[in-house]
N, C-alpha and C positions, 0 to 999 in steps of 0.2 A: 409329474411326478418328478424330481431331482433324481439321476443317477451319480454317482459316484464315477467320478474318472480316473483313467486306471493310472496308480502313481507314474510321473515322472523316471525315469531310467540317470542315470546319475554317469553321463560320459566320461564321467574322471576318469574312472575304473578303468574303462574301456581306453580311453590314452592314453594312460601310463600303461599298461597292458600292452599297446602296441609299439612301446617305443623300448618296452622291454624285449618285445619277437623282436623286431628291428638289429636292437642289439648283439640276442644269441646269435643271430644270421651271423651278422656280421664279425665278430668272435668266432664262429663255427670256418670260419676261411680264414686259419691263421697265416700272415705271413703280408697280411694285405694294405695296405696305404693307411686304409681305413680304422685299420684294428685299434691303434693307437689313440683316437678322439673318444673313444668307447668309455664308459662307465668304469669299465675296470681297472686303466689308467690314474682313475683319480677318488681313489681308497681302498680300502680294503675289501671292499665287497665288488659284484658284479652284476650281473641283470640276472641270472638264477637266484638271488636272492631275493630281487624284485618281484620275480615271475613269481614265485614260491610266498610272498609275504601278501601280495594284491590278489595269489588264489586264495587265502585263507579268507581276505575281504569277500570275494564275491562267495565262498562258497557259507559266509555266515548268513548275507543275503538270498543265498540258493536252500542253504539246507538248512541253518542252525535254527536261524527263526521260528520252524515248522519244527522244530523236536519238540515237541511236545505231548502230553499222553494224549494218547486217545491215535496221533498221526507220527510215532516215533517210528513206528515200526516200518509203517511206509517210507518216510525219509531215510532211514536207515539202509530199505533196499534198492533206492534211487540212489543213493551212495553208492552203494557195492556196484549197482551199475552201473554209475560211470568208470568207476575202477575199473566194468571189464571193456567197455569203452577201451578206456586208455593200456589196457593190458593188449589187446588186437590192435590198435594206434603202436606201440612199441612192438609189435611184432611184426611190422605191418615197414615200419622205418627201417628197421636191423634187418630183413628181409633186405629191401630197394637198397640199405647200404653193402652190403654183400655182392648184390647183383652189377650195384653201377663199377666197385673196387676189379669186380671180378672182367667186366668188361672191359674195360679201360686197362688191365692186366694184358685183356687176350689180343686187345688191337689194336693196339700200341708195342705188343712184345714189352712189356715191361713188369714183368715178374713180382718185384720188388713192392708194389703196391701190395702184394693178398700180403706182406708183414709189417702195414703199416694198420694203426687205431686197434690192434688189438684182433687184429683178423689172422695172427697164424697159428693161431689152436684151432683154429677151424680149420683151417687148412692142414694141419698137423694130425689133432688126434678129433675127426671129424663127428664119431658117434656121443663119445661125453661131452662135448661144445654142443652141438645141439639138443644135447636133456641140458646141456645149462643156460640156451637162449631160451628156452620155452620155460623155462624157471627164473629166469633173468635172473641164475644164478654170473651166466658169461655176458656180458655186456660190451659194445663196440663205443669206441672212443667215440665222445661229440653223441650219444645214440641211449643218456643213461639220465636223463629228465622224469619222461614218463612214468618210468618203473618205479621211483620212489614217489612220484605223484601219486599212482595209484596205488599203493602201500598205505601213503597215508589214508588215504581216503577208505582203506579197509579197518583202521584203527579209531578214526576220529569217532564214529559212535560211540564208542564208550568212554570216551572224553566227556563226548556230550552228556550222556548221563549224570557226568561229574556237574558240569554246568550247568545244568536244570536245577541245579541247587546253590550253586555256588561255582560263578562262573573265575574267582580268583583261586579256590580249590581245585578246581579244570587246569588255570596255567601255572599254578604249583606242583601238579603230574606229571604232567608235561615239562617243566623243567625237570623235576629230575629224571624222567626218562635221561632224556636231553643229557646230564652233565651224568650220570651213571655209564650212559654209551663212549661218552666221553673220556673216562676216567681208568673204565676195564676194556674200553677196546672192544665195545662190541656191536654187532650188525648182524644183516643178512649175508651168508658167508658164501663167496665167489665157487663156481664148480665149471670149470677143473682147474683153474687159478687157482693158487693160495689167494690171502685178505677176503675182507668184504667188499661191499658195494663202492664204488668211488663217491658215490651221495649216499649217508648213509641214512636210512628212513628214520628210525630211529635219533636222529639228531635231526634232523629237517624237520619232523613234524613241531616242534617247539616253534620255532618259524612258521612257520603254519596256523598252530593255536594261536600262538598272541595276535596274527592278524584276525583270525575268525572269534575270537571273546574280545580285542576293542572294539570291533564292528557288531557285536550284540551288546556290549555293554552300550554302546551311542542307540541304538534302534531302542533299546527297553527306557533310554528315558535320560540316558546317564551324556559324562563329558568327561573327553581326558580332558587332566589338568594344563594348564599357562597359566605355570610361572613364570617367572622374567627369569631365574634361574637357570630353570629346567630348560629352558627355552636356547641361553646361554650355557648350559653344557654338551649340548646337540651341536650347536654352532660352532663351540670350542673342536669338539671330536670330530667332524668334519672336520676341519681345516689341517689341526694335526694331522691327521692319515690322508688329505693331500698332501701335505709336507714330505711322510715321509716316505709315499707313494715316487716320489714327484722328483727327491732328492738324491739318491734314495736312503733309507737308514734301515733296510734288512738285516744289514750285519753289527746289528744293538743284538745283545740279551735283555729279553726280557719275561723272562721266565723270572727270577726273582723265584728260587725251585716250587714254585706252582706249577699243580698242572699244565699239559698243554692246551689242553679244552681250553684253559681258561688264560691261558698270556699269547698262544700259535696262532699260525693265519691257518690254519687245515681249513679244506673247504669240506674235506669226510665228515669228520665230526662237529662242522661248523660253532668253529671257535671264537669263543667269547668276545674277540675284535671286533671279528667280520659279521656279529650278530649285531655287536650294539652301531655300529656304522649304517646297515640299514636299517636299521628299527630309527638310528635320528633321524636321517633321510626322510625317513616314513613318515615320524612326527611332525616333523616339520613340516614337511605338505599339507599333512592332515588339521596343525591348528595355525598355522597363518595362511590367510586367505588369501594376500600378496601371490600364495604360491600356488594352490591349488588352484586359482580362478585361473592359470595357465592353461590347466590343463581340462577347466570347462569348455567343452567346443562343443554348438552342435551335435544333432543325431547324426548328421549325414554328410559331416568332417572324417575327410577321407583316414584319420588315424584313430576315428569314433567303430569309424565301419570293418577294421583291419579287429580291432579289440575283442567288436560281440562276435568276431568268428575264432578266434586265440585259436582250439584246437587244429583244425582245417590249416588254418593260418600255417601254425607251428608244426606242424607235420611236414606238407608243401617245406616249409624251408630248412628243415632237419636235411630232408630229399637233395634241395638243391646245392645244399652247401658239401653237403657229400657228393655229388658233380663237381663244382667247385673246386673242390679238392683234391678232386682227380685229376681236374683235366690241369690244374698249375703245378700239378709233380711230373705229368709228362709233358706239359709245354712250361717253356722260359719265359716264367709270369714278365712283364712289363706295368707300369706305372698307370697304364691307359687300360692295357689290358684286364688289369686289379677292379682300376674304377668301371670297366663295363659290367664285371660280369657281376659286382656287387649290386648295380644299379639295375641290372635285370632280376634279380632274383631278387631285390625288393621289389620293383612292378609286380614282378610276379604273384608276388605273394598278395599286394595290392587289389590285382584284377583276381585269385580266386576268390577273396573275401565280397568283392563288387558282385560276382557273377555269381555268388552262394545268397546273396543280398538279395540279388535279380533274380533269382529262385523259385526262393522262398515264398517272396512278394508276387509272381506269379499265381504259385499253389495258390493263396489267400486267399487272391482277386480272383481265381478262379472257381473256388469252392464259396466266395462269396457271391457271385452268379449264379452257381447254383441251386442256394439256398434261397437266392427274391427272385427264383421266378414264376413261383406259386404267386409271389405279394407284384408283380408287374402284370401278369398275365388271369391274375382269379385264381379261386381255387381250380383243386383239378375235379376233372366231371367223376361224381360220386356214382358206384353203379345202381341201375333204376332195380326196382325189387320187381318179381315179375310175381301178378294176382295168383293168389290161391282160390286155387277149381275145388269146389266140394263135392266127392265123387260117388253116386249114392251107390251105398251097401246094394249086391244081388238081394233082389225079393231072393228066399226060401220057397223051395217047393211046399 
């Protein structure tokens, strides 16, 4: 009997995700000499948008295709469980960041560290800030991606209910939420500070859902349009955005009386120019084999290994970037020192990914060896039944 083989993992997702993780780490150490080489300097979007788009693609494979009658409840609970993991990871990176900056402030007599990345409120209004930290109302700088992602996973099952009947309607509803959030400036409120979250999940869910819907469409037998004019439009947009950032042309008023969500470059509400930039890049990667083949690496490629362990690597990268930030504040930055910091941080992330792979392989091998013992040494001995001896009933007197 032929046993169907397990589906081969598409390493392109892992490789692109790993590149986004490395880029995010570099960007989270602002001022280092490698920062000008990252994607945010070559277009309107940055690694955060790429990370969310690829997360939508991954979610389609992990949850979207399994969201069917009879399994939708289980799939929903799995998504919410993942959101719970992200919640704990967000709290972990937040507390680690506070501890890191407090340590450097004490050890190097640098109280100014406690005024950085939104820590001031924690020091001055501790009780309210603690409430904000556990409810995501108060987020430290560079610690705001996981909170947005967790909320997106909470609302995606409702959109998937619509997508069960029509992916187009699912994207349309998601787009209306994005537009309404941008037009009316609504989103989860900060506490105790004013305003809303830096990465508004009501806006960013649209990018996530686009990746989710596109992947589900392809996996259901559809295909992405490959018209030459569409490819040309995507290339043109990327070139224009590159020129815009490099010249730069930020002083030009492009609003034309339209809302900022359609014409601005706001990251909180994921304005259309940023959204179109990451979608143009993602579209070209998806439809042009010459580009997508660059990301198709072997499963043991270092980038593929890192991409498979995205969450722990991201958490480690966030913590390491906070150490790097604090270190650079209390020490005079140097070119070689900054390069060493970035190289050490990236190497540590790779090391963590390889450790997790090694540990999981060790556990799998141990389980396989335990299961194989009866097959190697024969079946376990069966208990021998004792012979039943009939007792004579005592004769009645």
